N, C-alpha and C positions, 0 to 999 in steps of 0.2 A: 504494500500500500504506500502511496506517495502523498505527502502533505506539502502542497506547493508553498515555497518560501520558508518552510521550517528547516529544511536541509537535514532531516532526521533518518533517511531510509538507507541509503547505500553508504558503504565505508568511505568512498571517495567524496560523497556529498557531505558527510559528517566532518571530514577533514577540511573541506572547503569552508564550511561554516566556522570551524575552529580557527582557521587561518584568518577569516574575515574579522572575527571578534578580536583576535590578537592585533590585527592591523588597526582596528577601531580604537583599541586601548592606546596604541602608540599615537594615533591621531589626536585623541582627546588629551593625552598627556602633553603633547607638543603645543596644543592650542589652549590648554588650561580649562577652557569651557567651550562647548559647542552646542548648537541647536540640533534638534532632530532633523530639521530640513537640511542642515549642512551635511549630516551623516548620510541622508538619503542621496543627496547629490554626489557626494564624494565616493560612495560605494555602490551607487547605481542600484539601490534596492528600495522596496516599498516602505512606507512609514510603519506598517504593521510588522515587517521584518526587523526594522530598526528598533522598534519598541521591545521586541523579544530579545534582540541582541543586547540592548541596554540593560534589560532586567538581569541577564546573565553577567554582564560586566559589573553592574552595581553589587551583585551578590558576592563578588570576589573581594570587596572591601576597600579598594583604593579609590573608588569613584562614588559620587552621590548624584541623585537626581536633583535638578533645579527646574523651575517653571519653563517648560518647552524644550528642555535639553538635559545635559549632563555635564558635570565638572569634576575636576580632580579634588580629592580631599586634601586639606592642608598637611595632614600627617604623611600622605603619600609623597608630596613634594619634598618633604624633609628627608625622605629615604635616599634621595640621590644627592650626592655632594656636589659642590662646585666643580671639583676636579673631574668627576664623572661626566657632568654636563658639558664641561669644556672640551672633552675629547669625543663626545657624541657628534656624528656627522663632521668629523674633524677636517677632512679635505675641503668640504664645502665652506666651512667657516674660514679656513685659511685662504681660500680663493677670494672670498669677499673682502677679507682684511687686506690682502695683497692689492686688490683693485683700489680700495680706499686709500691705500698708502701712496698712490700716484698723485694724490692731491696735496700731500705734505711737501713743503719746500724748506730749504735752508732758512733759518731765522724765524720760522713760525713759532707762535705761542699757541699751543693746541690743548684742548681738553680731551681726555680719553675716558669715556664712561665705563662703569663697571658692567661686565657682561661676558658671555662665553664666546662671542665673536670679536668684540672690540679688544679683548685681551690678546688676540693674535696680531694686532696691528704693530706692536713695537718691534717685532722681529724684522719687519720690512722697512722700518724707518730708522733703524739703529745707526746708520751711517750718515744721516743728515747732520749738517753742521749748525752750531749755534741754535739748537732746538730747545725749547722750553715746553715741558709737559706738566699740566695740572691734571690731577686725577684723584679720585677717591678709591681707586682699585688697588688693593694690596698686591695683587698678582702683577700688575703693570709696574708698580714701584720696585718689586723684587727683580723683575726682568731688567729694569733700567740700571741697576746698581753697577754693572761692569763698564758702562759707557760714559766716560768723562765728558764727552761732547754733548750730553743731554743733561740739562738742568731739570730736576724734578721738584715740583711743589705739591706736597701732599695736603689734602684737606683734613681738617680736624674732625672730631666726632667719635662715636662709638663703633667698634668693629662688629659688623654683621657677619657672623661666621658662615651663614648659608650662601652669601654672595661674595664673601671676602672683600667687602667694601666698607668704608667709613661713612656713616650716615648720621643725620641729626641736624638741627637748626644751625649749630656752630659751623658745620661743613658748608652750608649754603651761605652763611655770612662771610666766610673767608673769600668766596668768589666775588663778592661785591667790590673788592679792591683791585681786581685784575681785568685787563682787557684781553680778550681771547680772539685770535684770528680765525681759528677753525675748531669746531667741536665735532667729535666723532661719537655718535650716540647709539645706544642700544634700546630695544623696546621688547615688550612681551607680545603686543599686538599692534596691527596697523589697519586703519580703515578710513575711508573718505569721510564718513560721518563723525567719527570720534578721534581721528588723527592718530598720533603715536601714544600708546598707552603702556603703563607698567603696573605691576601688581603690588608694589611696596610703597605705602604712604611715607615711609622713612626716607625714600629717595626722591620723592616728588619735588620738594623744594629745591634740591640740588639740580635736578634735570631742568626744571623750569627756569631757574636762575641762569644756568649755562646757556640755554637757548636765547634768553634775553640779552646776555652779555657778548655773544659771539657774532663776528662779522659774517661767518658762513657756517651753516649747520649741515652736517653730513650724517645721514642715518644708515646704519648697517643692519639689514634685515633680510633673512632668507625668505623664500617664497611661501613657506608655511605660515608666515605671520600675516599675510594679506587676508583681509576680511574678518579678522578676529579683534576682539576688544577685551581689554583687561580692566582692572579696577579704576585707574585714574588716568586722565588725559593730561600729558605734560606739554604737548604742543600740537597745533593743528597741522594738517598736511601742507598747508600753504606756507608754513614756517620752515619747512625742510627744503634747503637749497639743492641738495644732491642726495638722491637715494641710491645706495649700492646694494644690489641684490643678485641672486644667482640665475634667474630666468626672466624672460619677458613677462611683465606683470599683466593682469587683466586690463582690457581696453579702457575701462573707466579710470583706472589709475594712470595709464599712459596719457589719456586725454586731459586729466586733471593737471598733471605736471607740465604738459605742453601748454596748457592755458595759463599757468603761472610763470611760464618761461623758465622753469627749473629743470634740472637734469636727472636722468636715470642712467646709471652706469651698470652694465652687466658683467659679472665676474664669470666668464666662460672658461 
């Protein structure tokens, strides 16, 4: 007997559903929260099938239902350390960082945001001369130690061990004294409606201040970030001068950036 959409009957079909659920878990984890409609479109299945799959996913304990969708539990986020997230999709993150590095010139005063893509930027700019880096990323600070040609200005604040970054109002206040030529920012989600978003209220003031103080804002975001929204918007899409990503974005994003006369750089 066959139950359409349930994927229960043949061994191969059971495995196919198991693989789909595993892929769904990865997708939800990467996006933090998704709607049922997003899952339907991404996996090309009906809403009834998605509902059954979500029930299975939620029963495993790392995710929870929200109105119209599903999101990752906070405890599940904490299971993965910064170092583990840093090496996930490593070649992709390195390509994006390498492309963004082309923007950095000798003599620049740049801000490098905390994040698992932005942290790879330093390797590609370590030979720039008379470079000043402002950052709240402990990882970037440690990487810069051997390079005497790079002046490092660290933000104050409390160390957030989940992100290996210094956060708090004092960190944002330090930025008020500096002029920044270029900022290299990270985000949790990116959408036309809500702009660049992040999930940490502790980092909001830092990100917002950096965007306001920088002559040029460059956002490093892989294609999985498009169409997703996290807790807080730290800047609108129109405030991003250059977007560096790994593949051609959806048409509405390309049209939006073209309308603002801003750039999209592809890290191929």
